[in-house]
PyMOL commands that place a pseudoatom at each C-alpha (Angstrom):
pseudoatom trace, name=CA, resn=MET, resi=1, chain=A, elem=C, hetatm=0, pos=[10.344, 8.563, 25.873]
pseudoatom trace, name=CA, resn=PHE, resi=2, chain=A, elem=C, hetatm=0, pos=[10.046, 9.479, 22.183]
pseudoatom trace, name=CA, resn=PRO, resi=3, chain=A, elem=C, hetatm=0, pos=[11.194, 12.667, 20.480]
pseudoatom trace, name=CA, resn=GLU, resi=4, chain=A, elem=C, hetatm=0, pos=[8.594, 15.407, 20.256]
pseudoatom trace, name=CA, resn=ALA, resi=5, chain=A, elem=C, hetatm=0, pos=[8.400, 15.167, 16.465]
pseudoatom trace, name=CA, resn=TYR, resi=6, chain=A, elem=C, hetatm=0, pos=[7.487, 11.477, 16.639]
pseudoatom trace, name=CA, resn=GLY, resi=7, chain=A, elem=C, hetatm=0, pos=[3.701, 12.025, 16.705]
pseudoatom trace, name=CA, resn=PRO, resi=8, chain=A, elem=C, hetatm=0, pos=[3.462, 14.362, 13.700]
pseudoatom trace, name=CA, resn=ALA, resi=9, chain=A, elem=C, hetatm=0, pos=[5.976, 12.256, 11.762]
pseudoatom trace, name=CA, resn=THR, resi=10, chain=A, elem=C, hetatm=0, pos=[3.944, 9.088, 12.241]
pseudoatom trace, name=CA, resn=GLN, resi=11, chain=A, elem=C, hetatm=0, pos=[0.751, 10.911, 11.266]
pseudoatom trace, name=CA, resn=ALA, resi=12, chain=A, elem=C, hetatm=0, pos=[2.387, 12.160, 8.075]
pseudoatom trace, name=CA, resn=ALA, resi=13, chain=A, elem=C, hetatm=0, pos=[3.824, 8.727, 7.273]
pseudoatom trace, name=CA, resn=THR, resi=14, chain=A, elem=C, hetatm=0, pos=[0.434, 7.137, 7.863]
pseudoatom trace, name=CA, resn=ALA, resi=15, chain=A, elem=C, hetatm=0, pos=[-1.285, 9.641, 5.581]
pseudoatom trace, name=CA, resn=ILE, resi=16, chain=A, elem=C, hetatm=0, pos=[1.279, 9.135, 2.817]
pseudoatom trace, name=CA, resn=ALA, resi=17, chain=A, elem=C, hetatm=0, pos=[1.149, 5.336, 3.092]
pseudoatom trace, name=CA, resn=ILE, resi=18, chain=A, elem=C, hetatm=0, pos=[-2.623, 5.068, 2.937]
pseudoatom trace, name=CA, resn=GLY, resi=19, chain=A, elem=C, hetatm=0, pos=[-2.951, 7.867, 0.368]
pseudoatom trace, name=CA, resn=LEU, resi=20, chain=A, elem=C, hetatm=0, pos=[-0.532, 6.399, -2.152]
pseudoatom trace, name=CA, resn=GLY, resi=21, chain=A, elem=C, hetatm=0, pos=[-1.613, 2.889, -1.291]
pseudoatom trace, name=CA, resn=THR, resi=22, chain=A, elem=C, hetatm=0, pos=[-5.220, 3.575, -2.256]
pseudoatom trace, name=CA, resn=ILE, resi=23, chain=A, elem=C, hetatm=0, pos=[-4.844, 5.993, -5.169]
pseudoatom trace, name=CA, resn=PHE, resi=24, chain=A, elem=C, hetatm=0, pos=[-2.785, 3.699, -7.400]
pseudoatom trace, name=CA, resn=PRO, resi=25, chain=A, elem=C, hetatm=0, pos=[-4.910, 0.562, -6.900]
pseudoatom trace, name=CA, resn=ALA, resi=26, chain=A, elem=C, hetatm=0, pos=[-8.019, 2.651, -7.613]
pseudoatom trace, name=CA, resn=PHE, resi=27, chain=A, elem=C, hetatm=0, pos=[-6.562, 3.729, -10.957]
pseudoatom trace, name=CA, resn=ALA, resi=28, chain=A, elem=C, hetatm=0, pos=[-5.496, 0.137, -11.666]
pseudoatom trace, name=CA, resn=ILE, resi=29, chain=A, elem=C, hetatm=0, pos=[-8.965, -1.241, -10.993]
pseudoatom trace, name=CA, resn=GLY, resi=30, chain=A, elem=C, hetatm=0, pos=[-10.519, 1.426, -13.215]
pseudoatom trace, name=CA, resn=TRP, resi=31, chain=A, elem=C, hetatm=0, pos=[-8.075, 0.625, -15.994]
pseudoatom trace, name=CA, resn=ILE, resi=32, chain=A, elem=C, hetatm=0, pos=[-8.726, -3.128, -15.627]
pseudoatom trace, name=CA, resn=GLY, resi=33, chain=A, elem=C, hetatm=0, pos=[-12.476, -2.563, -15.860]
pseudoatom trace, name=CA, resn=SER, resi=34, chain=A, elem=C, hetatm=0, pos=[-12.110, -0.264, -18.848]
pseudoatom trace, name=CA, resn=LYS, resi=35, chain=A, elem=C, hetatm=0, pos=[-9.972, -2.726, -20.792]
pseudoatom trace, name=CA, resn=ALA, resi=36, chain=A, elem=C, hetatm=0, pos=[-12.286, -5.609, -19.924]
pseudoatom trace, name=CA, resn=MET, resi=37, chain=A, elem=C, hetatm=0, pos=[-15.315, -3.706, -21.220]
pseudoatom trace, name=CA, resn=GLU, resi=38, chain=A, elem=C, hetatm=0, pos=[-13.426, -2.893, -24.422]
pseudoatom trace, name=CA, resn=ALA, resi=39, chain=A, elem=C, hetatm=0, pos=[-12.548, -6.562, -24.856]
pseudoatom trace, name=CA, resn=ILE, resi=40, chain=A, elem=C, hetatm=0, pos=[-16.152, -7.650, -24.252]
pseudoatom trace, name=CA, resn=GLY, resi=41, chain=A, elem=C, hetatm=0, pos=[-17.295, -5.029, -26.759]
pseudoatom trace, name=CA, resn=ARG, resi=42, chain=A, elem=C, hetatm=0, pos=[-14.970, -6.478, -29.365]
pseudoatom trace, name=CA, resn=ASN, resi=43, chain=A, elem=C, hetatm=0, pos=[-15.761, -10.123, -28.640]
pseudoatom trace, name=CA, resn=PRO, resi=44, chain=A, elem=C, hetatm=0, pos=[-19.060, -10.600, -26.770]
pseudoatom trace, name=CA, resn=GLU, resi=45, chain=A, elem=C, hetatm=0, pos=[-18.864, -14.394, -26.939]
pseudoatom trace, name=CA, resn=ALA, resi=46, chain=A, elem=C, hetatm=0, pos=[-15.772, -14.405, -24.706]
pseudoatom trace, name=CA, resn=SER, resi=47, chain=A, elem=C, hetatm=0, pos=[-17.395, -12.305, -21.990]
pseudoatom trace, name=CA, resn=GLY, resi=48, chain=A, elem=C, hetatm=0, pos=[-17.394, -15.122, -19.410]
pseudoatom trace, name=CA, resn=GLY, resi=49, chain=A, elem=C, hetatm=0, pos=[-13.645, -15.652, -19.532]
pseudoatom trace, name=CA, resn=ILE, resi=50, chain=A, elem=C, hetatm=0, pos=[-12.901, -11.939, -19.738]
pseudoatom trace, name=CA, resn=LEU, resi=51, chain=A, elem=C, hetatm=0, pos=[-15.130, -11.200, -16.759]
pseudoatom trace, name=CA, resn=THR, resi=52, chain=A, elem=C, hetatm=0, pos=[-13.472, -13.929, -14.680]
pseudoatom trace, name=CA, resn=SER, resi=53, chain=A, elem=C, hetatm=0, pos=[-10.008, -12.619, -15.527]
pseudoatom trace, name=CA, resn=MET, resi=54, chain=A, elem=C, hetatm=0, pos=[-11.119, -9.061, -14.776]
pseudoatom trace, name=CA, resn=ILE, resi=55, chain=A, elem=C, hetatm=0, pos=[-12.454, -9.967, -11.336]
pseudoatom trace, name=CA, resn=LEU, resi=56, chain=A, elem=C, hetatm=0, pos=[-9.249, -11.855, -10.482]
pseudoatom trace, name=CA, resn=ALA, resi=57, chain=A, elem=C, hetatm=0, pos=[-7.051, -8.954, -11.615]
pseudoatom trace, name=CA, resn=ALA, resi=58, chain=A, elem=C, hetatm=0, pos=[-9.190, -6.438, -9.698]
pseudoatom trace, name=CA, resn=ALA, resi=59, chain=A, elem=C, hetatm=0, pos=[-8.922, -8.564, -6.547]
pseudoatom trace, name=CA, resn=LEU, resi=60, chain=A, elem=C, hetatm=0, pos=[-5.144, -8.654, -6.866]
pseudoatom trace, name=CA, resn=ALA, resi=61, chain=A, elem=C, hetatm=0, pos=[-5.036, -4.881, -7.358]
pseudoatom trace, name=CA, resn=GLU, resi=62, chain=A, elem=C, hetatm=0, pos=[-7.274, -4.428, -4.312]
pseudoatom trace, name=CA, resn=ALA, resi=63, chain=A, elem=C, hetatm=0, pos=[-4.854, -6.540, -2.265]
pseudoatom trace, name=CA, resn=VAL, resi=64, chain=A, elem=C, hetatm=0, pos=[-2.278, -3.767, -2.689]
pseudoatom trace, name=CA, resn=ALA, resi=65, chain=A, elem=C, hetatm=0, pos=[-4.674, -1.324, -1.023]
pseudoatom trace, name=CA, resn=ILE, resi=66, chain=A, elem=C, hetatm=0, pos=[-5.235, -3.773, 1.833]
pseudoatom trace, name=CA, resn=TYR, resi=67, chain=A, elem=C, hetatm=0, pos=[-1.466, -4.129, 2.310]
pseudoatom trace, name=CA, resn=ALA, resi=68, chain=A, elem=C, hetatm=0, pos=[-1.189, -0.327, 2.385]
pseudoatom trace, name=CA, resn=LEU, resi=69, chain=A, elem=C, hetatm=0, pos=[-3.863, -0.215, 5.080]
pseudoatom trace, name=CA, resn=VAL, resi=70, chain=A, elem=C, hetatm=0, pos=[-1.964, -2.762, 7.179]
pseudoatom trace, name=CA, resn=VAL, resi=71, chain=A, elem=C, hetatm=0, pos=[1.278, -0.802, 6.783]
pseudoatom trace, name=CA, resn=ALA, resi=72, chain=A, elem=C, hetatm=0, pos=[-0.460, 2.472, 7.677]
pseudoatom trace, name=CA, resn=LEU, resi=73, chain=A, elem=C, hetatm=0, pos=[-1.970, 0.925, 10.804]
pseudoatom trace, name=CA, resn=ALA, resi=74, chain=A, elem=C, hetatm=0, pos=[1.417, -0.495, 11.773]
pseudoatom trace, name=CA, resn=ILE, resi=75, chain=A, elem=C, hetatm=0, pos=[3.030, 2.929, 11.338]
pseudoatom trace, name=CA, resn=LYS, resi=76, chain=A, elem=C, hetatm=0, pos=[0.284, 4.561, 13.386]
pseudoatom trace, name=CA, resn=PHE, resi=77, chain=A, elem=C, hetatm=0, pos=[-0.049, 2.157, 16.306]
pseudoatom trace, name=CA, resn=VAL, resi=78, chain=A, elem=C, hetatm=0, pos=[3.276, 0.321, 16.691]
pseudoatom trace, name=CA, resn=PRO, resi=79, chain=A, elem=C, hetatm=0, pos=[5.717, 2.519, 18.595]
pseudoatom trace, name=CA, resn=VAL, resi=80, chain=A, elem=C, hetatm=0, pos=[9.284, 2.455, 17.396]
pseudoatom trace, name=CA, resn=ASN, resi=81, chain=A, elem=C, hetatm=0, pos=[12.107, 3.388, 19.711]
pseudoatom trace, name=CA, resn=PRO, resi=82, chain=A, elem=C, hetatm=0, pos=[14.919, 4.841, 17.583]
pseudoatom trace, name=CA, resn=MET, resi=83, chain=A, elem=C, hetatm=0, pos=[17.459, 4.641, 20.399]
pseudoatom trace, name=CA, resn=PRO, resi=84, chain=A, elem=C, hetatm=0, pos=[18.337, 0.913, 20.180]
pseudoatom trace, name=CA, resn=ALA, resi=85, chain=A, elem=C, hetatm=0, pos=[19.062, 1.265, 16.461]
pseudoatom trace, name=CA, resn=ALA, resi=86, chain=A, elem=C, hetatm=0, pos=[21.237, 4.312, 17.085]
pseudoatom trace, name=CA, resn=SER, resi=87, chain=A, elem=C, hetatm=0, pos=[23.187, 2.560, 19.824]
pseudoatom trace, name=CA, resn=LEU, resi=88, chain=A, elem=C, hetatm=0, pos=[23.621, -0.516, 17.626]
pseudoatom trace, name=CA, resn=ILE, resi=89, chain=A, elem=C, hetatm=0, pos=[24.947, 1.581, 14.748]
pseudoatom trace, name=CA, resn=GLY, resi=90, chain=A, elem=C, hetatm=0, pos=[27.234, 3.420, 17.144]
pseudoatom trace, name=CA, resn=SER, resi=91, chain=A, elem=C, hetatm=0, pos=[28.624, 0.200, 18.564]
pseudoatom trace, name=CA, resn=VAL, resi=92, chain=A, elem=C, hetatm=0, pos=[29.228, -1.197, 15.062]
pseudoatom trace, name=CA, resn=LEU, resi=93, chain=A, elem=C, hetatm=0, pos=[31.046, 1.981, 14.018]
pseudoatom trace, name=CA, resn=GLY, resi=94, chain=A, elem=C, hetatm=0, pos=[32.928, 2.184, 17.299]
pseudoatom trace, name=CA, resn=ILE, resi=95, chain=A, elem=C, hetatm=0, pos=[31.245, 5.414, 18.390]
pseudoatom trace, name=CA, resn=SER, resi=96, chain=A, elem=C, hetatm=0, pos=[30.078, 5.588, 21.986]
for i in range(1, 96): cmd.bond("trace and resi %d" % i, "trace and resi %d" % (i + 1))
show_as sticks, trace
zoom trace
């Protein structure tokens, strides 16, 4: 039903999606934590507000990794049939 290269292509796409989708949020969370600790070091009295803001920003950065996981799972387990798209494009362009 699907081309023979479909399996390896979806595995590669899944690996790229989850790889890039987890590396960048990991760096972002590390950077957020680093800057928050610097800010607390400069102004210890404001640590409560800084910590709250840091946790919120880290949660938003982590959401990107969760979205990447959802996309990777969709790539892996939802089969896509390329033939309807090709026939639609052909009919729009007048190619049969």
